[in-house]
A tleap script that builds the chain and sets N, CA, C and O, in Angstrom:
source leaprc.protein.ff14SB
mol = sequence {
  NMET ILE GLU ALA ILE PRO GLY GLY LYS LEU
  MET ALA ALA TRP GLN GLY SER SER SER ILE
  GLU GLY THR GLU ASP GLN ARG ILE TRP LEU
  ALA VAL SER LYS ASP TYR TYR GLY ARG HIE
  TRP GLU THR PRO THR PRO VAL PRO ASP ARG
  PHE ALA LYS ALA ALA MET TRP SER PRO VAL
  LEU HIE CYS ASP GLY ASP GLY ARG VAL TRP
  LEU PHE TYR SER GLU SER ASN PRO ASN CYS
  LEU ARG ALA GLU VAL ASN SER LYS LYS GLY
  GLY GLY GLY TYR LYS VAL PRO ARG ARG TYR
  ALA VAL CGLY
}
set mol.1.N position { 0.589 -0.830 0.007 }
set mol.1.CA position { -0.122 0.201 0.376 }
set mol.1.C position { 0.965 0.996 0.247 }
set mol.1.O position { 2.102 0.749 0.647 }
set mol.2.N position { 0.400 2.413 -0.595 }
set mol.2.CA position { 1.528 3.328 -0.839 }
set mol.2.C position { -0.053 4.826 -0.939 }
set mol.2.O position { -1.097 5.010 -1.563 }
set mol.3.N position { 1.005 5.691 0.424 }
set mol.3.CA position { -0.124 6.944 0.787 }
set mol.3.C position { 0.479 7.993 0.477 }
set mol.3.O position { 1.678 7.854 0.719 }
set mol.4.N position { 0.109 9.523 -0.170 }
set mol.4.CA position { 0.785 10.299 -0.264 }
set mol.4.C position { 0.949 10.950 1.168 }
set mol.4.O position { -0.161 11.173 1.652 }
set mol.5.N position { 1.795 11.253 1.838 }
set mol.5.CA position { 2.176 12.367 3.370 }
set mol.5.C position { 2.334 13.305 2.998 }
set mol.5.O position { 2.518 13.617 1.822 }
set mol.6.N position { 2.287 14.154 4.170 }
set mol.6.CA position { 2.991 15.820 3.902 }
set mol.6.C position { 4.180 15.936 3.491 }
set mol.6.O position { 4.963 15.035 3.790 }
set mol.7.N position { 4.706 17.198 2.604 }
set mol.7.CA position { 6.294 17.495 2.655 }
set mol.7.C position { 6.130 16.379 1.745 }
set mol.7.O position { 6.764 15.397 2.128 }
set mol.8.N position { 5.544 16.219 0.761 }
set mol.8.CA position { 4.974 16.187 -0.761 }
set mol.8.C position { 6.309 14.590 -0.796 }
set mol.8.O position { 7.413 14.584 -1.340 }
set mol.9.N position { 5.651 13.474 -0.033 }
set mol.9.CA position { 6.467 12.434 -0.397 }
set mol.9.C position { 5.118 10.911 0.100 }
set mol.9.O position { 3.941 10.981 0.453 }
set mol.10.N position { 5.814 10.012 -0.059 }
set mol.10.CA position { 4.908 8.797 -0.286 }
set mol.10.C position { 5.411 8.193 0.975 }
set mol.10.O position { 6.535 8.482 1.387 }
set mol.11.N position { 4.383 7.105 1.809 }
set mol.11.CA position { 4.888 6.004 2.492 }
set mol.11.C position { 4.560 4.729 1.379 }
set mol.11.O position { 4.252 4.910 0.201 }
set mol.12.N position { 4.691 3.530 1.986 }
set mol.12.CA position { 5.087 2.525 1.141 }
set mol.12.C position { 5.220 1.697 2.559 }
set mol.12.O position { 6.136 1.655 3.380 }
set mol.13.N position { 3.597 0.889 2.499 }
set mol.13.CA position { 3.727 -0.472 3.477 }
set mol.13.C position { 3.392 -1.850 3.231 }
set mol.13.O position { 2.459 -2.175 2.496 }
set mol.14.N position { 4.055 -2.575 3.767 }
set mol.14.CA position { 3.917 -4.311 2.910 }
set mol.14.C position { 4.522 -5.179 4.317 }
set mol.14.O position { 5.371 -4.863 5.150 }
set mol.15.N position { 3.558 -6.568 4.138 }
set mol.15.CA position { 4.306 -7.390 4.773 }
set mol.15.C position { 5.477 -8.190 4.151 }
set mol.15.O position { 5.600 -8.127 2.928 }
set mol.16.N position { 6.369 -8.955 4.886 }
set mol.16.CA position { 7.562 -10.334 4.650 }
set mol.16.C position { 7.719 -10.573 5.721 }
set mol.16.O position { 7.634 -10.084 6.848 }
set mol.17.N position { 8.077 -11.785 5.004 }
set mol.17.CA position { 8.982 -12.845 6.146 }
set mol.17.C position { 10.367 -13.451 5.173 }
set mol.17.O position { 10.636 -13.125 4.017 }
set mol.18.N position { 11.070 -14.369 6.013 }
set mol.18.CA position { 12.268 -14.826 5.580 }
set mol.18.C position { 11.697 -15.857 4.532 }
set mol.18.O position { 12.367 -16.238 3.572 }
set mol.19.N position { 10.730 -16.175 4.723 }
set mol.19.CA position { 9.830 -17.385 3.609 }
set mol.19.C position { 8.686 -17.612 2.947 }
set mol.19.O position { 8.449 -17.622 1.739 }
set mol.20.N position { 7.801 -17.847 4.167 }
set mol.20.CA position { 6.516 -17.746 3.711 }
set mol.20.C position { 5.362 -16.943 4.463 }
set mol.20.O position { 5.486 -16.443 5.581 }
set mol.21.N position { 4.273 -16.904 3.706 }
set mol.21.CA position { 3.505 -16.026 4.077 }
set mol.21.C position { 3.564 -16.930 5.605 }
set mol.21.O position { 4.003 -18.068 5.775 }
set mol.22.N position { 2.929 -15.939 6.672 }
set mol.22.CA position { 2.132 -16.247 8.075 }
set mol.22.C position { 3.169 -17.193 8.904 }
set mol.22.O position { 2.616 -17.932 9.719 }
set mol.23.N position { 4.691 -17.289 8.814 }
set mol.23.CA position { 5.850 -17.830 9.083 }
set mol.23.C position { 5.812 -16.496 10.580 }
set mol.23.O position { 5.194 -15.452 10.369 }
set mol.24.N position { 6.416 -16.676 11.784 }
set mol.24.CA position { 6.875 -16.166 13.051 }
set mol.24.C position { 7.818 -14.659 13.040 }
set mol.24.O position { 8.011 -13.749 13.846 }
set mol.25.N position { 8.145 -14.900 12.010 }
set mol.25.CA position { 8.781 -13.608 11.256 }
set mol.25.C position { 8.227 -12.750 10.701 }
set mol.25.O position { 8.713 -11.639 10.912 }
set mol.26.N position { 7.214 -12.790 9.922 }
set mol.26.CA position { 6.330 -12.104 9.042 }
set mol.26.C position { 6.348 -10.748 10.021 }
set mol.26.O position { 5.964 -10.789 11.190 }
set mol.27.N position { 6.809 -9.644 9.423 }
set mol.27.CA position { 6.219 -8.165 9.781 }
set mol.27.C position { 6.078 -7.329 8.869 }
set mol.27.O position { 6.100 -7.781 7.724 }
set mol.28.N position { 5.937 -6.223 9.007 }
set mol.28.CA position { 4.765 -5.043 8.446 }
set mol.28.C position { 5.940 -4.078 8.381 }
set mol.28.O position { 6.523 -3.700 9.397 }
set mol.29.N position { 6.292 -3.661 7.054 }
set mol.29.CA position { 8.031 -2.818 6.472 }
set mol.29.C position { 7.048 -1.824 6.666 }
set mol.29.O position { 5.830 -2.003 6.696 }
set mol.30.N position { 7.760 -0.599 6.816 }
set mol.30.CA position { 7.517 0.704 6.399 }
set mol.30.C position { 9.077 1.741 5.564 }
set mol.30.O position { 10.238 1.842 5.958 }
set mol.31.N position { 8.464 2.265 4.482 }
set mol.31.CA position { 9.534 3.073 3.640 }
set mol.31.C position { 9.102 4.643 3.503 }
set mol.31.O position { 7.905 4.775 3.246 }
set mol.32.N position { 9.564 5.403 3.578 }
set mol.32.CA position { 9.242 6.423 2.912 }
set mol.32.C position { 10.313 7.045 2.010 }
set mol.32.O position { 11.539 6.954 2.078 }
set mol.33.N position { 9.144 8.023 0.727 }
set mol.33.CA position { 10.282 8.149 -0.517 }
set mol.33.C position { 11.230 9.483 -0.114 }
set mol.33.O position { 11.181 9.929 1.033 }
set mol.34.N position { 11.838 9.906 -0.835 }
set mol.34.CA position { 12.703 11.022 -0.598 }
set mol.34.C position { 12.380 11.847 -1.545 }
set mol.34.O position { 12.866 12.977 -1.604 }
set mol.35.N position { 11.451 11.350 -2.475 }
set mol.35.CA position { 10.997 12.533 -3.794 }
set mol.35.C position { 9.603 12.309 -3.754 }
set mol.35.O position { 9.511 11.281 -3.083 }
set mol.36.N position { 8.208 12.741 -4.145 }
set mol.36.CA position { 6.932 13.043 -4.319 }
set mol.36.C position { 6.932 11.549 -5.411 }
set mol.36.O position { 6.311 10.529 -5.109 }
set mol.37.N position { 7.756 11.698 -6.692 }
set mol.37.CA position { 7.641 10.366 -7.559 }
set mol.37.C position { 7.874 9.143 -6.797 }
set mol.37.O position { 7.303 8.099 -7.114 }
set mol.38.N position { 8.552 9.200 -5.964 }
set mol.38.CA position { 8.846 7.700 -5.437 }
set mol.38.C position { 10.275 7.097 -6.186 }
set mol.38.O position { 10.525 5.892 -6.154 }
set mol.39.N position { 11.218 8.131 -6.892 }
set mol.39.CA position { 12.053 7.498 -7.624 }
set mol.39.C position { 13.343 6.622 -6.240 }
set mol.39.O position { 13.982 5.570 -6.250 }
set mol.40.N position { 13.176 7.895 -5.117 }
set mol.40.CA position { 14.202 7.387 -4.681 }
set mol.40.C position { 13.526 7.313 -3.074 }
set mol.40.O position { 12.753 8.072 -2.490 }
set mol.41.N position { 14.313 5.815 -2.591 }
set mol.41.CA position { 13.708 5.780 -0.968 }
set mol.41.C position { 14.297 5.504 0.378 }
set mol.41.O position { 15.169 4.637 0.325 }
set mol.42.N position { 14.108 5.917 1.386 }
set mol.42.CA position { 14.675 5.697 2.361 }
set mol.42.C position { 14.792 4.229 2.829 }
set mol.42.O position { 14.156 3.430 2.142 }
set mol.43.N position { 15.359 3.821 3.677 }
set mol.43.CA position { 15.570 2.200 3.930 }
set mol.43.C position { 14.616 1.760 4.616 }
set mol.43.O position { 14.383 2.435 5.618 }
set mol.44.N position { 13.818 0.668 4.417 }
set mol.44.CA position { 12.997 0.285 4.752 }
set mol.44.C position { 13.112 0.154 6.762 }
set mol.44.O position { 14.236 0.211 7.261 }
set mol.45.N position { 11.941 -0.003 7.631 }
set mol.45.CA position { 11.780 -0.405 8.817 }
set mol.45.C position { 10.835 -0.960 9.329 }
set mol.45.O position { 9.768 -0.387 9.551 }
set mol.46.N position { 11.095 -2.270 9.622 }
set mol.46.CA position { 10.270 -3.120 10.369 }
set mol.46.C position { 9.079 -2.169 11.537 }
set mol.46.O position { 9.517 -1.288 12.277 }
set mol.47.N position { 7.822 -2.494 11.509 }
set mol.47.CA position { 6.954 -1.811 12.655 }
set mol.47.C position { 7.693 -2.677 13.736 }
set mol.47.O position { 7.990 -3.867 13.635 }
set mol.48.N position { 7.906 -1.918 14.685 }
set mol.48.CA position { 7.791 -2.548 16.562 }
set mol.48.C position { 6.970 -4.228 16.983 }
set mol.48.O position { 5.795 -3.866 17.039 }
set mol.49.N position { 6.962 -5.258 17.187 }
set mol.49.CA position { 5.990 -6.064 17.364 }
set mol.49.C position { 5.724 -6.210 18.751 }
set mol.49.O position { 6.571 -5.974 19.613 }
set mol.50.N position { 4.122 -6.741 19.078 }
set mol.50.CA position { 4.084 -6.308 20.855 }
set mol.50.C position { 4.244 -8.179 20.582 }
set mol.50.O position { 4.848 -8.317 21.646 }
set mol.51.N position { 4.192 -9.363 20.129 }
set mol.51.CA position { 3.930 -10.807 20.814 }
set mol.51.C position { 4.947 -11.078 19.608 }
set mol.51.O position { 5.000 -10.708 18.435 }
set mol.52.N position { 5.969 -12.143 20.685 }
set mol.52.CA position { 7.213 -12.652 20.199 }
set mol.52.C position { 6.390 -13.957 19.217 }
set mol.52.O position { 5.227 -14.361 19.209 }
set mol.53.N position { 7.305 -14.245 18.642 }
set mol.53.CA position { 6.097 -15.303 17.262 }
set mol.53.C position { 4.777 -15.326 16.859 }
set mol.53.O position { 3.975 -16.260 16.819 }
set mol.54.N position { 4.650 -13.944 16.510 }
set mol.54.CA position { 2.909 -13.336 15.718 }
set mol.54.C position { 3.674 -13.173 14.580 }
set mol.54.O position { 4.862 -12.852 14.574 }
set mol.55.N position { 2.653 -13.504 13.162 }
set mol.55.CA position { 2.953 -12.905 11.796 }
set mol.55.C position { 2.295 -11.800 12.203 }
set mol.55.O position { 1.563 -11.859 13.191 }
set mol.56.N position { 2.487 -10.489 11.405 }
set mol.56.CA position { 1.848 -9.097 11.120 }
set mol.56.C position { 1.295 -9.053 10.077 }
set mol.56.O position { 2.181 -9.193 9.233 }
set mol.57.N position { 0.236 -8.929 9.537 }
set mol.57.CA position { -0.247 -8.525 8.109 }
set mol.57.C position { -1.490 -8.076 7.725 }
set mol.57.O position { -2.500 -8.254 8.406 }
set mol.58.N position { -1.467 -7.530 6.715 }
set mol.58.CA position { -3.010 -6.421 5.728 }
set mol.58.C position { -2.572 -5.004 6.621 }
set mol.58.O position { -3.123 -4.657 7.666 }
set mol.59.N position { -1.351 -4.223 5.884 }
set mol.59.CA position { -1.049 -3.195 6.329 }
set mol.59.C position { -2.245 -2.233 5.835 }
set mol.59.O position { -3.030 -2.694 5.006 }
set mol.60.N position { -2.397 -1.070 6.252 }
set mol.60.CA position { -3.294 -0.209 5.850 }
set mol.60.C position { -3.019 0.876 6.046 }
set mol.60.O position { -2.889 1.131 7.243 }
set mol.61.N position { -2.799 1.995 5.116 }
set mol.61.CA position { -2.179 3.486 5.834 }
set mol.61.C position { -2.996 4.478 5.229 }
set mol.61.O position { -3.417 4.661 4.087 }
set mol.62.N position { -3.101 5.059 6.306 }
set mol.62.CA position { -4.101 6.339 6.000 }
set mol.62.C position { -3.466 8.048 6.701 }
set mol.62.O position { -3.174 8.545 7.789 }
set mol.63.N position { -3.504 8.315 5.682 }
set mol.63.CA position { -3.128 9.960 6.273 }
set mol.63.C position { -4.380 11.302 6.335 }
set mol.63.O position { -4.863 11.922 5.388 }
set mol.64.N position { -4.702 11.468 8.069 }
set mol.64.CA position { -5.542 12.488 8.485 }
set mol.64.C position { -5.618 13.679 7.535 }
set mol.64.O position { -4.833 13.870 6.606 }
set mol.65.N position { -6.429 14.295 7.797 }
set mol.65.CA position { -6.334 16.093 7.585 }
set mol.65.C position { -5.129 16.439 8.655 }
set mol.65.O position { -4.066 16.735 8.108 }
set mol.66.N position { -5.129 16.443 9.424 }
set mol.66.CA position { -4.114 17.119 10.573 }
set mol.66.C position { -2.487 16.233 9.953 }
set mol.66.O position { -1.480 16.148 10.655 }
set mol.67.N position { -2.558 15.885 9.077 }
set mol.67.CA position { -1.119 15.346 8.666 }
set mol.67.C position { -0.412 13.881 9.328 }
set mol.67.O position { 0.739 13.450 9.261 }
set mol.68.N position { -1.637 13.350 9.981 }
set mol.68.CA position { -0.771 12.296 11.142 }
set mol.68.C position { -0.697 11.343 10.052 }
set mol.68.O position { -1.349 11.582 9.036 }
set mol.69.N position { 0.253 9.933 10.155 }
set mol.69.CA position { -0.135 8.997 9.165 }
set mol.69.C position { -0.003 7.867 10.281 }
set mol.69.O position { 0.858 7.758 11.154 }
set mol.70.N position { -1.412 6.829 9.925 }
set mol.70.CA position { -2.257 6.265 10.441 }
set mol.70.C position { -1.930 4.652 10.208 }
set mol.70.O position { -2.666 4.153 9.356 }
set mol.71.N position { -1.226 3.987 10.642 }
set mol.71.CA position { -1.045 2.381 10.150 }
set mol.71.C position { -1.948 1.572 10.584 }
set mol.71.O position { -1.986 1.709 11.807 }
set mol.72.N position { -2.501 1.003 10.332 }
set mol.72.CA position { -3.249 -0.106 10.690 }
set mol.72.C position { -3.374 -1.496 10.165 }
set mol.72.O position { -3.701 -1.531 8.978 }
set mol.73.N position { -3.182 -2.749 10.796 }
set mol.73.CA position { -3.284 -3.488 10.286 }
set mol.73.C position { -2.979 -4.893 11.209 }
set mol.73.O position { -2.328 -4.558 12.199 }
set mol.74.N position { -3.174 -5.964 11.198 }
set mol.74.CA position { -3.172 -6.896 12.026 }
set mol.74.C position { -1.820 -8.310 12.556 }
set mol.74.O position { -0.735 -8.636 12.073 }
set mol.75.N position { -2.660 -8.823 13.793 }
set mol.75.CA position { -1.605 -9.784 14.275 }
set mol.75.C position { -1.645 -10.730 14.754 }
set mol.75.O position { -2.062 -10.655 15.909 }
set mol.76.N position { -1.318 -11.995 14.317 }
set mol.76.CA position { -1.781 -13.358 14.624 }
set mol.76.C position { -0.975 -13.027 16.080 }
set mol.76.O position { 0.073 -12.498 16.449 }
set mol.77.N position { -2.473 -13.862 16.809 }
set mol.77.CA position { -1.770 -14.355 18.281 }
set mol.77.C position { -2.997 -14.491 18.371 }
set mol.77.O position { -3.743 -14.059 17.491 }
set mol.78.N position { -3.736 -15.530 20.166 }
set mol.78.CA position { -4.999 -15.736 20.660 }
set mol.78.C position { -6.035 -15.019 20.511 }
set mol.78.O position { -7.170 -15.424 20.262 }
set mol.79.N position { -5.517 -13.415 20.727 }
set mol.79.CA position { -6.908 -12.557 20.383 }
set mol.79.C position { -6.756 -12.291 19.083 }
set mol.79.O position { -7.930 -12.071 18.785 }
set mol.80.N position { -6.307 -12.192 18.359 }
set mol.80.CA position { -5.994 -11.381 16.684 }
set mol.80.C position { -6.324 -10.073 16.973 }
set mol.80.O position { -7.484 -9.763 16.704 }
set mol.81.N position { -5.616 -9.229 17.447 }
set mol.81.CA position { -5.680 -7.641 17.871 }
set mol.81.C position { -5.291 -7.009 16.098 }
set mol.81.O position { -4.681 -7.336 15.080 }
set mol.82.N position { -5.905 -6.222 16.506 }
set mol.82.CA position { -5.733 -5.177 15.304 }
set mol.82.C position { -4.964 -3.887 16.331 }
set mol.82.O position { -5.291 -3.539 17.466 }
set mol.83.N position { -3.913 -3.396 15.502 }
set mol.83.CA position { -3.139 -2.372 16.208 }
set mol.83.C position { -3.326 -1.335 15.151 }
set mol.83.O position { -4.007 -1.356 14.125 }
set mol.84.N position { -2.293 -0.123 15.830 }
set mol.84.CA position { -2.382 1.019 14.668 }
set mol.84.C position { -0.894 1.637 15.450 }
set mol.84.O position { -0.365 1.619 16.561 }
set mol.85.N position { -0.648 2.154 14.121 }
set mol.85.CA position { 0.881 3.475 14.711 }
set mol.85.C position { 0.866 4.196 14.110 }
set mol.85.O position { 0.750 4.279 12.888 }
set mol.86.N position { 1.048 5.237 15.293 }
set mol.86.CA position { 0.963 6.751 14.653 }
set mol.86.C position { 2.521 7.155 14.767 }
set mol.86.O position { 3.400 6.882 15.584 }
set mol.87.N position { 2.464 8.145 13.251 }
set mol.87.CA position { 3.488 9.087 13.312 }
set mol.87.C position { 3.229 10.312 12.267 }
set mol.87.O position { 3.063 10.435 11.053 }
set mol.88.N position { 3.289 11.153 13.429 }
set mol.88.CA position { 2.878 12.895 13.054 }
set mol.88.C position { 3.686 13.185 12.245 }
set mol.88.O position { 4.867 12.860 12.368 }
set mol.89.N position { 3.294 13.761 11.390 }
set mol.89.CA position { 4.028 14.627 9.772 }
set mol.89.C position { 4.734 13.407 8.731 }
set mol.89.O position { 5.479 13.710 7.799 }
set mol.90.N position { 4.347 11.959 9.079 }
set mol.90.CA position { 4.979 11.279 8.201 }
set mol.90.C position { 6.419 10.908 8.717 }
set mol.90.O position { 7.032 10.296 7.842 }
set mol.91.N position { 6.841 11.013 9.386 }
set mol.91.CA position { 8.845 10.666 9.587 }
set mol.91.C position { 8.827 10.293 11.041 }
set mol.91.O position { 8.440 10.956 12.004 }
set mol.92.N position { 9.464 8.770 10.971 }
set mol.92.CA position { 9.717 8.772 12.117 }
set mol.92.C position { 9.297 8.772 13.600 }
set mol.92.O position { 8.094 9.023 13.659 }
set mol.93.N position { 9.749 8.617 14.618 }
set mol.93.CA position { 8.573 8.373 15.611 }
set mol.93.C position { 8.200 7.149 16.154 }
set mol.93.O position { 7.801 7.086 17.317 }
set mol.94.N position { 8.304 5.948 15.279 }
set mol.94.CA position { 7.150 4.877 15.483 }
set mol.94.C position { 7.583 4.125 17.221 }
set mol.94.O position { 8.540 3.964 17.978 }
set mol.95.N position { 6.490 3.929 17.135 }
set mol.95.CA position { 6.310 3.316 18.545 }
set mol.95.C position { 5.801 2.222 18.792 }
set mol.95.O position { 5.079 1.892 17.852 }
set mol.96.N position { 5.825 0.891 20.242 }
set mol.96.CA position { 5.078 -0.218 19.566 }
set mol.96.C position { 3.602 0.240 19.568 }
set mol.96.O position { 3.232 1.145 20.316 }
set mol.97.N position { 2.952 -0.254 18.910 }
set mol.97.CA position { 1.623 -0.354 18.453 }
set mol.97.C position { 0.672 -0.579 20.283 }
set mol.97.O position { 0.962 -1.057 21.380 }
set mol.98.N position { -0.488 0.089 19.663 }
set mol.98.CA position { -1.383 0.409 21.191 }
set mol.98.C position { -2.697 -1.032 20.792 }
set mol.98.O position { -2.952 -1.228 19.604 }
set mol.99.N position { -3.419 -1.925 21.902 }
set mol.99.CA position { -4.440 -2.268 21.142 }
set mol.99.C position { -5.783 -1.329 20.839 }
set mol.99.O position { -6.456 -0.587 21.554 }
set mol.100.N position { -5.847 -1.707 19.473 }
set mol.100.CA position { -7.471 -1.039 18.916 }
set mol.100.C position { -8.390 -0.920 18.870 }
set mol.100.O position { -9.082 0.098 18.824 }
set mol.101.N position { -8.819 -2.856 18.872 }
set mol.101.CA position { -9.946 -3.506 18.928 }
set mol.101.C position { -9.572 -4.804 18.712 }
set mol.101.O position { -8.612 -5.187 18.043 }
set mol.102.N position { -10.525 -5.591 19.420 }
set mol.102.CA position { -10.657 -7.390 18.919 }
set mol.102.C position { -11.221 -7.688 18.125 }
set mol.102.O position { -12.349 -7.218 17.976 }
set mol.103.N position { -10.686 -8.629 17.227 }
set mol.103.CA position { -11.975 -9.353 15.973 }
set mol.103.C position { -11.232 -9.135 14.711 }
set mol.103.O position { -11.727 -9.473 13.636 }
savepdb mol mol.pdb
quit
């Protein structure tokens, strides 16, 4: 998924693992473009995980009217949490996500 963010840049989010989908090391990765057209990108960064041995999947990005970038995704665990990561103005400052909703 790719979303336009403040400052004329793009943010990309995707899921990836070392082997196949659904493995314990499957994480959401984020990258921010260095330019509007997405020709050059910063080094991808994994989203911090809440639970050891839990796959992360289905990333969705949203930039709200205040310029905050939101990442929603699901994480496989006994409760199948959906979590969010918020980064103001589209750059850095990602933290371990908090619980958003069960289901």
